[in-house]
N, C-alpha and C positions, 0 to 999 in steps of 0.2 A: 521569778528571776529579776524583774524590774524593781520590785520592792527591796530586794537584798541590796541592789546597786544604789538605789536612791536614798534609803534610810540613813546610812552614815553620812551622806552628804548634807541631808537636812539637819542632822544633829550638830554637825560642825558649823553650819551657817547660823544656827540659833545662837551659838556661843558668840559668833562675831557680831550678830545683831545686838546682843545684849550690852556689849562693850562700846557700841557706836553711840555717840552723844548727839550728833547733829541730825536734824530731820531730813536734810538733802542726802546725807550719807545712808540713811535708812531707806529712802526712796531708790537710790541707786542699787543698793543691796538686794532689794525685792526684785528689781528688774533682772539682775544677774542670776538670781536664784530661779526666776521664771524661765529664762533662756536655758539655764542648765537642766532643768526638768524636761524641757522639749527635746533635747539632744537624744537621749535614749528612746524616746517615743518614736522619733523620726527614723532612727536607725532600725529599730525593730519593725516598724511599719514598712520600711523600704525593703527589708530582707524577706518579708513575709511571702510575697509572690514567688521569689526564687526558692525559698524553702519548700513551698508547696509544689512547685514545678519539679524540684529535685526528688521529692518523694514519690511522684508519679512515674509511669513509664516514659521513656524517651521516644522521640519522633524521628522519622526519616521522610524528608520532603521528597515527593515523586514529581519529576518534570517529564513531560512527554514531548518528543520531537517526532512528528509524523509528516513526512514529505520533505520537499526541498528546503534548504537552510537559507534563510534570507533575513532582511532587517527585522521582520516581525518576530522570528524565532530567537534572534540575538537579544532583542528587548526582553522577550519573555523569559529566557534563561537568566539574564542579568537580575530581573527582578525576583525571580525564584531563589537565586542564590542569596540575595539580600533578605528576603523573607525568612530563609532558613538560619541566617546569622541572627536576625532579631529575635527569633523564637528559640534560639540555642539548640537547634536540632542536632542530633548525633551525626547524621550524615545526609547526603543528597544522592538520590538515585536518578540519573538522567537516562531515561529509556528512550532508545532511538530506532527508527525505521526510516532511513533517508537515502536517496540517490545521490546526495551531494548538494551543493549550493555555492554561494558566493564566497570569494576569498576573504573579502573584508568582514563579512558577517561571521565566518568561521574563526577568523583571528580574533574578533571581539569576544566571542564565546570562550575561546582558549585562554585569552587574558583573564577573563572572570574566573575560570576554573583555577588557574594557577595561583590567583591572588585570594582564592576563597579560604576563610578560616575553617570552613566546614568540609570535611572530605567528600569528594565528588566521585561516585561510582557510575561510570558509563555502562549501560547494560543494553545490548542489542537484542530486542525481544518485541513481540513474541516469535514463536517459530515461523520461518519464512521471511523474516525481516532481514535487512542488510544495513551495513554502515559503509557505503561506497563513498569514494572521493573524499569530500570534507568530513564526512562521518568517520573515516579512518583516522584523520588527524585529531579529531576530538577524542576519539577512543585512546589514542596514544597519550594525549595530554592529561587524562584523567588520573586520579590517585589510584583508582582500581578499574581495570578493563575487564568486563565480563560479557559473555554472550550466551544466549539460549541455544539449545540444540537445533539443527536445520537452519542455522542463520550464516551469513557470510559477510566478509569485509574485503576492502582493497580497492583496486582501480583508481588510484589517487593521483593520476597524471593531471596537472593543471591545464585548463582550457582558456585560451585568450578570449576575452570578452570584446565583442564588437569588431572582430577582424573583418576585412573584406575578402570576398571570394577570390580564388585563384592563387592564394598564397601557397607555396610548396611546403608540404609537411616534412619532407626529407631533403637533406642537402643533395643537390644534383652531382652526379659523378663528375670529377674534374677531367677536362679534355686531355687527351694524350699528348705528349710533348712532341714536338717536331724535332727532326734530326738537327743537331747543332745548337738547339735552343738551350741557353744557360738556365740552370736551375735557380729559382729564386728562394732566397732564405725566408722571406716572410710568407706566412700562410694566407691563402685567400680568405676574406671575410665571409662566413656562411650566410646564406640567404635567410636562414631562420634564426638569426642572432637573438631576437627578442624572445622567441620561444625557448631557446637554450637557457637564457638568463632565467625565465620564469621556472623552468624545470630544476635548474641548479639551486635556485633560491628555495624552492619547495622541499628539495632533498635535504638541504642544510637545516631547514625548519623542523621537518619531521624526525630527522636523526637527533636533533637536540632534545626533542620531546621524548624520543625512545631512551636516550642516555640518562635523562633525568630520573625515569622510573625503572631503569634496568631491564628494558624490553629489547627485543630483536631489532637492532638498527639496520642490519644488512637487508633483511626482508622489507623493511620500511623504504629503503632506497629502491628496491625492485618494484614496490607497489607504485612508486612515482614515475620511474623511468620506463618500466615495461608494462604498467597497468595490470599487474598480476593480482589475483584474488585468492582467498582462502576460506574454507568452511571453519566453523567454530572449533571443531575437534583438531583440524590441522593447525589452527592458530595457537591453541593451547599447547600442542606438542612441540612447537618451535619457539615458545616463549614470546608470542606476539601479544597474547592476552594473559590474564591472571587466573581465570576460572570459567568454567561452563556450568551454568545453573539453570534448572528446569523450573522456573518461577521465582516469585518474590520470597516465599518462605525458605526455599532452597538457597537463594542468594544471601539472605540474612544469616543463615546457618553457617555458610561458608566464610562470610565476612568476619564473623565474630572471632576476635583474637588476632586478626590479621594486622601486621605492621605496615603503615604507609608513610611516605615522605611528604611532609608539609613545608610551608615556607618557614615555620618556626622550628622545625626539626621532625624527629620521627614521633609517630602517634599510633597507639594500639586501639583498634576499633572494638567498641562494645556494642555489637549489633543485635545480640540475643534479646528477644522480646520487644524490639522497637515497633512502634505503631506507624505504618506507612500513611502519610498524609498527602493526598494529591494536591497539586498547585495548578488550578485551572486558569487558562488564559483570560484576561479581562477584556473589555470592549475595545481598548486601543489595539491590543495584539489582533483581535478578531478583524478589525477594520484594515490594519496593515496586512494581514494575511489575505484578505479579499482583493485589495487593489494591487497587490504585487503578484497575483495569479496572472499568468501570460495571457489567458483567454479574456479575463476582465479588462486587463490593460489594452488589448486589441480592440475590444468593444468600446472603451472609453475614448480611444484615439478616433475611431470612426464616428462616434456620436459628436465628438468635438469638432471634427473637420465638417461634417454635414451640417451641424447646428450653425457654425459660423457662415457657411455657404448660404444657407437659408436666410439668415439674417442680412447678409450683404445683398442678396437678390431681392429680399422684401424688407426694406428698412422700416423700423417703427414697431415691429412685433416685440422686440426686447427679449422676451423669454427664451427663444432659441439661442440668441447671442449669449445670454448669461449662462444657460445650461452647456452650450458648446464650449464656452471659455473655461468653466470649472472642469468639465470632462477632459479637455485638451491639456490643462495644467496637471491634473492627476496622472494623465498618461505620460506626460513628459517627466514628471517625478519618478514614475515607475520605470520608464525606459532608461533612466541614468543608473539604475541599479540592476536591471535585467541584462542578460547576455544577448543583446540585439545585434543583428547584422545591419549595418548602415546602408549597404546596397539594397537589402530588402525594403528598408523604410523608404529610401528614395524611389523604389519602383511602385510602392503603394501610392506615394504622393503623386508620382508621374501618372499613374493609371487614373487616379481620381481627376487629375488636371485634364487628361484627354477626354474623359467622359463629360466634364463640364464644357470643354471646347466644342464638343460634337454638337451641343445645343446652340451654338452660335455660328460655327463654321460649317458650311456645306461640304463635307468630305465623303458623302455617300456611305457612311458607316465605317470608314477606315479608322478614324480616331476612336470610335466607340469600341470596335473589336480590339484594337491595340490597347485601349484602356483597361478593358476586362482582362486581357491576358497579363498585362503588367501588373495589375492588382492581385491576380491569383498567384503569380510566380513570386511577387514580393512578399505576400502573406505567408507562403510556404517556408521561404528561406529567412524570414524575419528572426525567428528564434528556432534554432536547430541543435539544441543541447538537451541531453536526456533529462527528463523531469521538467523541462522548461518549454516544451513545444506547444504550438497553438493547435488546437483540435482541428483536424481536417474537415470534419462536419461543419464546424463554425466557419471555416474559410469558404467551404462550398456554399453555405447558406448566404453568406454576406455577398459572395460573388454573384449568386443568382439573383439576389435583391437588387444589386447594382446593375446587373445586366437587364433585369426586367424594367427597372426605372429608365434605363437608357433606351430600351425598345419602345416604351410607352411614350417617351418624349419624341422619338423618331416618327412614331406613327401619328402623333398629334401634329407635328410639323408637316408631314406628308399629306395629311387631310386638309390642313389649312392652305397648303399650296395649291391643292386641287379644287378647293371650294371657290365658288363664284364670288367676285368681289361685290360687297353690298354697301360700301361707303366710298366717298370721294369722287373724283372725276371719272374713274374707271367704271363706276356704278352705272353711269348713263349710257355707255357704249353698248349697242345691241338692243336697246329698248325701242320699242315701236310706238308710234303716235299717229296723229291726224293733222292735216294742214287746216288752219283756221281761215286761210284766205288764199286767193290766187296770188302767186308771185313768181318772178322770173329768176332772181338772184337771191333776194332776202325777203323774209316775211315771218309771220308768226305761226307757230305750231303748238299743238296740245300734246304734251308728253309728261308721263308720271304724275297726272293730276294738276299740272301747272302749265302756264303759258310761257313759251320760250321764244326768243328771237332765233331763227334758223337761217342757214345759208345752203343753197343747193346749186349744183352745176347745170341742172336740167329744170325746165319750167315745171311748176307745181300747181295743180288745181286744188281748189278748196274741197275738203272732204277726202282727198287721197290719203292712203296709208304711207307713212314714211318711217325710216329706220335711222337712228342716230349712229353715225360712224366715228364721230369725234367731238370733243368739247374744248373750246377755247374761251376760258373765262365763262361769261354768261351767254356766249354764242354757241349754238349747236351746229354741227355740220351734219347734214341729213342727206339721204337718197331715197328715191321712190321705191317702194317694194315692188318686186318683179311682177307678182300676180296682179297688183293694182295698176302697174304701168301698162299691162296688156289690156 
């Protein structure tokens, strides 16, 4: 085919070259001919990979969301969609089993799904999985919503991140009006205005997603306001999802020929014979997943605090300070995206402060006991959202270690207080010696292997046993031992 295209061009250019008279014109014509010959070669070389790709079976990129939805999952989904676009995949299967997650991560995922040029099929699988809370929103945002048998979705009520305890969940009943009291036209501002705003915003968001793909918007509102849930079969019956599939093969079979709504218009899926290509998380996603785990974040916080305390107490070691600073910064980064309770964080810091203060302030254990209690309570309420709770075993272990450290310090301090003084002026008090000469008020005595000036209120005879009662500079105050005086 290339020869058919090039041959007439070469013949026509030969005629032109014969009529050219100048050498410079011939040189220019040769260059133009060379460039003209390169054009079809480049065109056919560039289309070669596409032709070979089109001749083979299409692919479906498989993304797996297992566990809570956070920044790591959002980054993973974004890169998976980009990979599917670059490889010209026929569709993306977003397989989910999640208890929910963070609002901002969920919205990032939904934005990427809506803007994806490749159809995204959200698939709650395998059996026993769920798409709760944020997973329900993602299911509604997808071009096709599918579930495996014995799975469920729903409970999409948003939860405020970082709220303080004691906040009423329901608006308190209005007090009864007294007789003669005029009725006010303005309604009282509810105590949970912020929560109402969050719920209303979430309702509008999920209803917009439902209307985009023609799904049940009424139930979507109930899932947000009343936290209701559905099984896969129930969801299919009321048009919450598009299909129920028992495995990937069944899913592709049901997807074939289905029409979906894309940004550019309607598209008919050709899913028959697609090869499923899993997209595995890379090292960045794995690191983000690890440090955003609540248990890991909790350990990082404790390592950071104890590392800095050790460095401050023992300046010059450097390593504990470096490790502590890195761990504390990682913990702070994690806490800004995790649903932490600030009262719990304050109790943990207060408890550790009490434990440190116990080593300096003689409180007879009051600060230590209070510190351990504050530490345990703060750890329990630090993260209290489903899928984001700290392990009670981890809390108990760290509390026992902290309490053990506190008891060890207390026992050391008690032993040191009871131990006899072996240095300083107090060391000499109670030590016995011998008079080196006769003296009435002041003379020399032999104490602790040394000769000392001593003062006594009673006459002392050479060789008598004496005992030191006090020390004033280099002068000892002594008394005659009772048995020696008799």
